[in-house]
C-alpha angles and dihedrals in degrees: 000000000000133000090273092061091045090054091048090049092052091049092048092051090050090052092049091051091047088051090061093061110110113258097161134029085272113063123211091248091052092047090051093046091051091051094243098122136019142184121268128207090243092068097257137102123254130200107244098196118026120219100068108103093188092055090047092050092047091049093048093048094049093044091053091052092045092051092052091048092047090051090050091050093047091051094045094046093041094236133119125273094240091059092053092045092051093049090047090051091052092049093046092051091047090052095046111116119240110269094031121108129262127176114244132179090279097045133265119358137164116255 
């Protein structure tokens, strides 16, 4: 990996950390610990168990911010959005704590 990919990786990690800042009464870390949301390979959050409007709102808000940040990175690094999303998904899944959910080929599973 070259310097370009390192820069993208640093930006992605910053976005993931920013995404854990509480925006609602329920923080991202709390939502993950409670099994309400999990990381997806596409770089976005998913709602593990539907029926929790607060988790859905949190997920939507964070995903909107992530998408904007991914678009900014893609434009700055002159690469496509899908590449940035995929790298972000890999990093997010790597950083997911054991016991929290990630989406695998067969659906949601605990890491």
